[in-house]
C-alpha positions as CSV (number, residue, x, y, z in Angstrom):
1,M,73.3,182.5,36.2
2,K,74.5,185.6,38.7
3,V,78.2,186.5,38.2
4,P,79.9,186.0,41.5
5,P,81.7,189.2,43.0
6,V,85.5,189.6,41.8
7,F,88.1,188.9,44.3
8,D,90.8,191.5,44.1
9,I,93.8,190.9,46.6
10,D,95.1,194.7,46.3
11,T,91.8,195.8,47.7
12,L,92.4,193.3,50.8
13,I,96.2,193.8,51.2
14,D,96.0,197.6,51.0
15,D,93.5,197.9,53.7
16,P,95.9,198.9,57.0
17,D,93.4,197.1,58.8
18,T,94.2,193.5,57.5
19,K,96.3,192.0,59.7
20,I,96.1,188.4,59.1
21,I,95.7,186.3,55.7
22,V,95.1,182.8,56.3
23,C,95.3,180.7,53.1
24,C,93.6,177.2,53.3
25,G,92.7,174.4,51.0
26,S,93.2,171.0,50.0
27,G,96.6,169.0,49.3
28,G,97.9,169.9,45.8
29,V,95.7,173.2,44.7
30,G,98.9,175.5,45.0
31,K,98.0,176.9,48.3
32,T,101.6,177.5,49.5
33,T,102.6,179.3,46.2
34,T,99.3,181.4,46.7
35,A,100.5,182.3,50.1
36,A,103.9,183.4,48.9
37,A,102.7,185.2,45.8
38,V,100.4,187.2,48.5
39,G,103.4,188.0,50.4
40,V,105.6,189.1,47.9
41,R,102.6,191.5,46.5
42,A,101.9,192.7,49.8
43,A,105.8,193.4,50.7
44,E,106.1,195.5,47.3
45,R,103.2,197.3,48.0
46,G,104.6,198.9,51.4
47,R,103.0,196.1,54.2
48,D,105.9,194.8,56.5
49,V,105.0,191.2,56.0
50,V,106.0,187.4,57.3
51,V,104.6,184.5,55.6
52,L,104.3,181.5,58.3
53,T,103.9,177.8,56.9
54,V,102.6,175.3,58.8
55,D,103.2,172.8,56.3
56,P,106.4,170.8,56.8
57,A,106.9,170.4,53.4
58,R,109.6,172.5,51.7
59,R,107.4,174.3,49.2
60,L,107.6,177.9,51.0
61,A,111.3,178.1,51.0
62,Q,111.4,176.6,47.1
63,A,109.0,179.0,46.0
64,L,110.7,182.1,47.6
65,G,114.3,181.0,46.5
66,L,115.1,180.2,50.0
67,T,117.6,177.3,50.9
68,E,116.1,176.7,54.2
69,L,113.2,177.7,56.7
70,D,113.0,177.2,60.3
71,N,111.2,178.9,63.5
72,T,112.6,182.1,63.2
73,P,111.7,184.6,60.4
74,R,114.2,185.1,58.1
75,P,114.1,187.9,55.3
76,V,113.5,187.1,51.6
77,E,116.5,188.5,50.0
78,G,115.6,189.9,46.2
79,A,111.8,191.2,47.3
80,E,111.2,194.5,47.3
81,G,110.1,196.1,50.5
82,D,110.2,194.2,54.0
83,L,109.2,190.4,53.5
84,H,110.0,187.8,55.9
85,A,109.4,183.7,56.0
86,M,109.2,180.9,58.4
87,M,108.2,177.3,58.9
88,L,106.7,176.1,62.1
89,D,109.0,173.6,64.1
90,M,106.6,172.2,66.6
91,K,108.5,170.9,68.9
92,R,110.7,174.6,69.2
93,T,107.7,176.4,69.9
94,F,106.3,174.0,72.4
95,D,110.0,174.6,74.2
96,E,109.9,178.2,74.0
97,I,106.5,178.4,75.5
98,V,108.0,176.5,78.3
99,E,110.9,178.6,78.6
100,A,108.9,181.5,78.4
101,H,106.4,180.6,81.0
102,A,107.7,178.4,83.5
103,E,110.7,179.3,86.2
104,P,114.0,178.4,84.9
105,E,114.3,175.1,87.3
106,R,111.0,174.0,86.3
107,A,111.6,174.7,82.6
108,Q,114.7,172.4,82.6
109,Q,112.7,169.9,84.4
110,I,109.8,169.6,81.8
111,L,112.0,169.8,79.0
112,A,114.3,167.0,80.1
113,N,111.1,165.1,80.9
114,P,111.1,161.9,78.5
115,F,107.3,162.1,78.5
116,Y,107.3,165.6,77.4
117,Q,109.7,164.9,74.6
118,S,107.4,162.6,73.3
119,L,104.4,164.6,73.7
120,S,105.6,167.6,72.1
121,S,106.6,165.9,69.0
122,S,103.6,163.4,68.4
123,L,100.5,164.2,70.2
124,S,97.5,164.4,68.1
125,G,96.5,168.3,67.3
126,T,99.9,169.3,68.8
127,Q,101.1,170.8,65.4
128,E,97.6,172.6,65.3
129,Y,97.7,174.0,68.6
130,M,101.6,175.3,68.4
131,A,100.3,177.2,65.1
132,M,98.0,178.9,66.9
133,E,100.9,179.9,69.8
134,K,103.1,181.1,66.8
135,L,100.5,183.1,65.2
136,G,99.6,185.0,68.7
137,Q,103.3,185.5,68.9
138,L,104.0,187.0,65.9
139,H,100.9,189.2,66.2
140,R,101.7,190.1,70.0
141,S,105.4,190.8,68.7
142,G,104.6,194.1,66.7
143,D,107.1,193.5,64.2
144,W,105.0,193.0,61.1
145,D,101.7,194.6,60.1
146,L,100.6,191.5,57.9
147,I,100.8,188.2,58.6
148,V,100.3,185.5,55.9
149,V,99.5,182.0,57.0
150,D,100.1,178.8,54.8
151,T,98.2,176.1,56.6
152,P,98.8,172.3,56.3
153,P,96.8,170.5,53.3
154,S,93.5,168.8,53.2
155,R,90.6,169.2,55.7
156,S,93.3,169.2,58.7
157,A,94.0,172.7,57.5
158,L,91.2,174.0,60.0
159,D,92.1,171.7,62.4
160,F,93.9,174.6,64.3
161,L,90.5,176.1,64.5
162,D,89.4,173.0,67.0
163,A,92.9,173.6,68.9
164,P,91.6,175.2,72.0
165,E,88.9,172.7,72.4
166,R,91.1,169.9,72.1
167,M,93.8,171.3,74.1
168,G,91.6,171.8,76.9
169,R,90.2,168.4,76.4
170,F,93.4,167.0,77.2
171,L,94.1,169.0,80.0
172,D,90.8,168.1,81.5
173,G,91.1,164.4,80.8
174,R,90.5,161.6,83.3
175,L,94.3,160.5,83.2
176,I,95.5,164.0,83.4
177,K,93.4,164.2,86.6
178,L,94.4,161.0,88.1
179,L,97.9,161.8,87.8
180,M,97.8,165.4,89.3
181,A,95.6,164.1,92.1
182,P,98.5,163.2,94.5
183,A,99.9,166.3,94.7
184,K,96.7,168.0,94.9
185,A,94.9,166.1,97.7
186,G,94.9,168.2,101.0
187,G,95.5,166.6,104.3
188,R,96.9,163.6,105.1
189,F,93.7,161.5,105.0
190,G,93.1,162.9,101.5
191,M,96.8,162.1,100.6
192,K,96.3,158.5,101.8
193,V,93.1,158.3,100.2
194,V,94.0,159.5,96.7
195,T,97.5,157.7,96.9
196,A,95.5,154.2,97.4
197,G,93.2,155.0,94.4
198,F,96.0,156.1,92.4
199,G,98.0,152.9,93.3
200,M,95.0,150.8,92.1
201,F,94.8,152.7,89.1
202,T,98.8,152.7,88.2
203,S,98.7,148.9,89.0
204,V,96.4,148.1,86.1
205,I,97.6,150.6,83.3
206,T,101.6,149.9,84.5
207,K,101.2,146.5,83.1
208,V,100.0,148.4,79.6
209,L,102.4,151.1,79.6
210,G,105.4,150.3,81.9
211,G,106.4,151.7,85.5
212,Q,108.8,154.1,84.0
213,L,106.3,155.6,81.6
214,I,103.8,156.2,84.3
215,R,106.4,157.7,86.6
216,D,107.6,160.2,83.5
217,M,103.9,161.1,82.8
218,Q,103.1,161.8,86.4
219,T,106.5,163.9,86.9
220,F,105.7,166.0,83.7
221,V,101.9,166.6,84.8
222,L,103.1,167.9,88.3
223,A,105.8,170.1,86.8
224,F,103.5,171.5,83.9
225,D,100.1,172.1,86.2
226,T,100.9,175.9,86.5
227,M,101.3,176.2,83.1
228,F,97.8,174.5,81.9
229,G,95.6,177.7,82.3
230,G,97.9,179.8,80.2
231,F,97.7,177.5,77.5
232,R,94.3,177.4,77.1
233,E,93.9,181.0,77.5
234,R,96.5,181.9,74.7
235,A,94.6,179.4,72.6
236,E,90.9,181.3,73.0
237,Q,92.7,184.6,72.4
238,T,94.3,183.5,69.4
239,Y,90.9,181.9,68.3
240,K,89.3,185.2,68.6
241,L,91.9,187.0,66.8
242,L,91.0,184.6,64.0
243,Q,87.4,185.6,64.0
244,A,88.2,189.7,64.5
245,P,87.6,192.0,61.5
246,G,91.4,192.2,60.7
247,T,91.9,188.4,59.7
248,A,90.8,187.3,56.4
249,F,90.6,183.6,55.0
250,L,91.5,182.9,51.5
251,V,90.3,179.6,50.5
252,V,92.5,177.9,47.4
253,A,91.2,175.5,45.0
254,A,92.0,173.6,41.6
255,P,89.3,173.5,38.9
256,E,88.7,170.0,39.7
257,P,85.7,168.4,41.2
258,D,87.5,167.1,44.6
259,A,89.2,170.3,45.2
260,L,86.1,172.6,44.8
261,R,84.2,170.2,47.2
262,E,86.5,170.5,49.6
263,A,86.3,174.3,48.9
264,S,82.8,174.3,49.9
265,Y,83.8,172.4,52.8
266,F,86.2,175.2,53.9
267,V,83.6,177.9,53.1
268,E,80.9,176.3,55.1
269,R,83.1,175.6,58.1
270,L,84.0,179.2,58.2
271,A,80.5,180.2,58.0
272,E,79.8,178.1,60.8
273,E,82.6,179.4,63.0
274,R,82.2,183.0,61.9
275,M,85.7,183.6,60.5
276,P,86.1,186.2,58.1
277,M,85.9,184.9,54.2
278,A,87.9,187.1,51.9
279,G,87.1,185.1,48.8
280,L,88.3,181.9,46.6
281,V,91.3,181.5,44.4
282,V,90.7,179.2,41.7
283,N,94.3,178.0,40.5
284,R,95.9,176.4,37.6
285,V,93.0,177.5,35.4
286,H,93.5,177.1,31.5
287,R,93.3,180.0,29.2
288,S,93.5,180.9,25.6
289,D,94.1,184.0,23.5
290,A,91.9,182.6,20.7
291,S,89.0,181.8,22.9
292,H,86.8,183.2,20.2
293,L,87.4,180.1,18.2
294,S,85.1,177.1,19.8
295,A,86.2,173.7,20.3
296,V,83.4,172.5,17.6
297,R,84.7,175.0,14.9
298,S,88.5,174.0,15.8
299,Q,87.7,170.4,15.4
300,A,85.9,171.0,11.9
301,A,88.7,173.1,10.5
302,A,91.2,170.2,11.6
303,E,89.3,167.4,10.2
304,T,88.8,169.3,6.8
305,L,92.5,170.1,6.7
306,E,93.2,166.5,7.3
307,A,90.7,165.2,4.5
308,R,92.7,167.5,2.1
309,G,95.9,166.1,3.2
310,S,97.6,169.6,3.7
311,H,98.6,171.6,6.3
312,R,99.2,168.9,8.9
313,L,101.0,170.9,11.3
314,T,98.0,173.4,11.6
315,A,95.5,170.6,11.8
316,S,97.5,169.5,14.9
317,L,97.4,173.2,16.4
318,L,93.5,173.1,15.6
319,R,93.1,169.8,17.6
320,L,95.2,170.7,20.5
321,H,93.1,174.0,20.8
322,A,89.8,172.1,20.4
323,E,91.0,170.0,23.7
324,R,92.0,173.3,25.4
325,M,88.7,174.7,25.1
326,H,86.8,171.6,26.1
327,I,89.0,171.5,29.3
328,T,88.3,175.5,29.6
329,A,84.4,174.7,29.3
330,R,84.6,172.0,31.8
331,E,86.6,174.4,34.6
332,T,84.1,177.1,33.9
333,R,81.1,174.5,34.7
334,L,82.8,173.7,37.7
335,R,83.2,177.2,39.2
336,E,79.7,177.9,38.1
337,S,78.8,174.8,40.4
338,F,80.6,176.4,43.2
339,T,79.2,179.8,42.6
340,S,75.6,178.6,42.5
341,S,75.8,177.0,46.0
342,H,78.3,180.2,47.5
343,P,77.2,183.3,45.2
344,S,78.3,185.8,47.8
345,V,82.2,184.6,47.7
346,P,84.3,186.5,45.7
347,V,86.3,184.6,43.2
348,A,89.8,185.0,41.6
349,T,91.4,182.9,38.9
350,V,95.2,182.4,38.3
351,G,96.3,180.9,35.1
352,A,97.8,177.6,34.9
353,M,101.7,178.2,34.2
354,A,104.2,175.9,31.8
355,E,106.1,175.0,35.1
356,D,106.0,175.1,38.9
357,V,106.9,178.5,40.4
358,H,110.2,178.9,42.1
359,D,111.3,182.4,42.0
360,L,110.0,185.8,43.0
361,E,109.3,186.6,39.3
362,G,106.7,183.7,38.9
363,L,105.5,184.7,42.5
364,R,104.9,188.2,40.9
365,A,103.2,186.7,38.0
366,I,100.4,185.3,40.4
367,G,100.2,188.2,42.2
368,S,99.4,190.3,39.3
369,D,96.5,187.4,38.2
370,L,95.4,187.8,41.9
371,A,95.1,191.6,41.3
372,G,93.0,191.0,37.9
373,E,95.9,192.6,35.9
374,A,96.5,191.6,32.3
375,T,98.8,188.8,32.3
376,E,99.8,186.4,29.3
377,P,98.0,183.4,28.5
378,A,98.5,180.2,30.0
379,A,100.8,177.6,28.4
């Protein structure tokens, strides 16, 4: 079988043209830890790095030894070099956009609107769109020469690729146009016609949604109208940024069938969207210093010792080793199955550790593994 190309994180992060690394993958595969490890290693190799997590869980803060993360980049104490980290606050990012792109009086009107307050916190797709906005903001600021993005778990990790289209569908939706129609109608006659049509429309949906909600929605849409084009334009610019040569997508998986199937989905979707693929990281791989001793030989030796009634501890260790070698063989077959479907995707493996990583030393060990440096065998 053809050996896949080896992924080397140092080659990627040492390239000054690499500006954005997006880590994606299904839930529970160590994606957040991988993103943090990439950030730590890049900072310690001279890059000015910010790690942005879109996942609302607190795993990034825990991995970096921070007590909290919010919508503002915070320096990571104890890291060598310039390393910052932050967690996307969807509502706060939306507020910042309103404050930056609307006149002060109009901005306050929007922020105080009940419909906006609900929309900015719960509209499907808002988190992914705000991730696009925050990534664009960080890139435009020029404060960091490398941005590492930790995306949400499961297939929704790539939903931000659809953010421009989804936002466009929302802005161009029939309900939005109807709510905007009275203010956009030209002339007294046109206003009468539209108002009559809108009155018929609202008389129906008011019974379902309530009159106050409809009024809040219309007030919001009329105040927000001038910002619609800017939303779509910025999202499309960030989408193009994700396709640019300076961006690299890193897919993270565990050596399990479901996780590697999800990894295949990510790889295929990225290819469809013409997004730059850096490689696959297979996390929590089992290794052994005694790999020359096969499972069969180890099992046979254990049975011999047990039959003699001696060296029971040694026999138990041999059985444990046999089980480890069975796991290793299964994980190897799974990786080979992925490689047979995606032979051009570079692959790196990170050894399983005895406990969860929650400090910089653990992240450095993962970074060394990603770089192919010698590490201690997994526990």
